[in-house]
N, C-alpha and C positions, 0 to 999 in steps of 0.2 A: 490338752496340755496347756498350762498357763504360760504365756509368753508376752513379750513386749517388742514391737517393731519400732526401731529408732534409727536415726542417722548414725553411721559409723563414726567412731572416734579413733584417733591415732593409736590408742591402746588396743584396738581391735585388729590391727594389721596382721599380726601373727596368726590369729584365729582364722581370719578370712583366707589367708594363703593355705593353711592346713585343711580347712573345710573343702576348698576347691580341689586340692590334690586328692583328698579322700574320696570325694564325689567323682572325680575323673577316673578313679580306679574302676568304678562300675562300668563306665563307658569303655575303658581300655579292655576290661575283661570281656565285654560283649563284642567289640570290634576287632580285637586281636591285631592292632597295628604293630609294625616292626619297631617303631619308636614313637614316643609321645613326649612332648615338652612338659616340664613342670609348669604349674600355674604361675602367672605373674605374681610378684610380691604383693602383699597386702598394701604396702606403702605406695606401690605403683597404682593399684586400684583406687586408693584414697586420693591420689593426686590427679586422677583423670578428670576430663571435662564431664560434668554431670553430677550424679549423686550416688551414694552407696548406702543402702539400708541393711541393717542386720536384724535378726530375730534373736532376742536375748531370753533365755529361760530363767525361771525362778532360780535364784542362786548366782546369777550373773554370767553363766556360760553362754557363749554365742554359738548357735546351732546352724545358722545359715545366713545367706546374704543375697541381695539383688544389686547388681551394678548397672546403672543406667547412664548411658552416654547422651550428651546433648551436643550435637554437631550440625552445623549448617541448617539450623531450624528443624532438625530431626531429633525425636526422642526415641532412643533405641535401647532395649534391654540387652545389654552385652553379655551378661552372665547371671545365672541363677544357680546357686548351689546350696544344698542342705546336706549336712554331714549324714552319711548312711546310718549312723546309730540313731538318728532322729527322723528317718524317712517315714513316709506314709502316715504322718500325724497331722497333716494339713498345714505345715509350716511353709512349704513351697507355695501353696495357693495363697496363704496369707501375705507372703512377700510379694507375689505378683499383684494381688489386689492393692497393697500399699503402694507399689511402684506406679500402678495405673492412677491411683488417686493423687499421688505426688505429681505425676506428669500433668494431670488436669489442673492442679493448683498452680503449676508453672505456665499455664496457658496453652498447652498442647491439646490437640483434638484426637491425636492417635499416638500409639506407641508401637514400635516394630521390634522384630527379633529375627534371627536366623538360627536354624536348627536342623537336626536330622529328621527326615520325614517319617521313618519307620521305627525309631527307637521309642519304646512305650512311654518313657518319662520325658520325651522331647515333644515332637509335634502333637501326638495324641493328648498329652497333658495340656499343652497350650491351647489346643482346640477346645478342651473342656473348660478352659479359663476365658473363653470368648475371643480367641484369636482365629483369624481366617488366613488362608494362603493368598498371596498376591505376588505379582511379578515385581522385581526391583525397578523402581522408576526414577530414583534420584541418583545423583553422582555418588553420594555417600553409600547408598545401598549397592550400587554397581561395584564400588571399590571393595566392598566386603566380599562379593562374589569372586572378584579377582584374587583377593587374598586367600580365600578358601581354596580356590583352584591351585594357586601357587603352593599352598601347604599340602595339596593332595587329598583334601578331605572327601572329595567326591568318590574316591576309591573305596570308601567305607559305607557308602549309601547316599541316597538322594538327599540333597540339602534344599531347604525351602525357606522362603521369607514369609513371615506371618505378621499381621497387624491386628490391633484391637482399638476400637473407638473408646476414648476416654472422656470425650466432651460431656460436661455436666456432672461428672463424678465429684462428690464432695471429699475434701481432704480428710 
């Protein structure tokens, strides 16, 4: 499928939010939580520290995004979502690769993320994209573990931190 990965624009905000809510539905259906919060608004994602990449299809529709935070010297893939209608077409992998290249271009040597260990499109997918599990070592990463605990995410399966080396990747 032909696509273009680019930085998100303000006009992408509604699509970003809609994509995340649609993708979250798959996780909700798998985990069966009693409640699940809606995705942050696209405007909130656009305003965050870091960068937001989108994958745009021929015709202009946005089919997915990668939101990467830059906090306290850490580059962290906060969210990767592809609309289920466009799943299994390589768009998620393309977004991860673009996020890794952009992290390298910004001077980072690694990019991290947190995810469910046993959900097939979570840790197993990221493992295939070059990420490996590691223990949280920074204050930022430990704060994410605390937030996940407060939200009760561990009740739905083991959570892991993963990182990938990005040093030397070309933008």
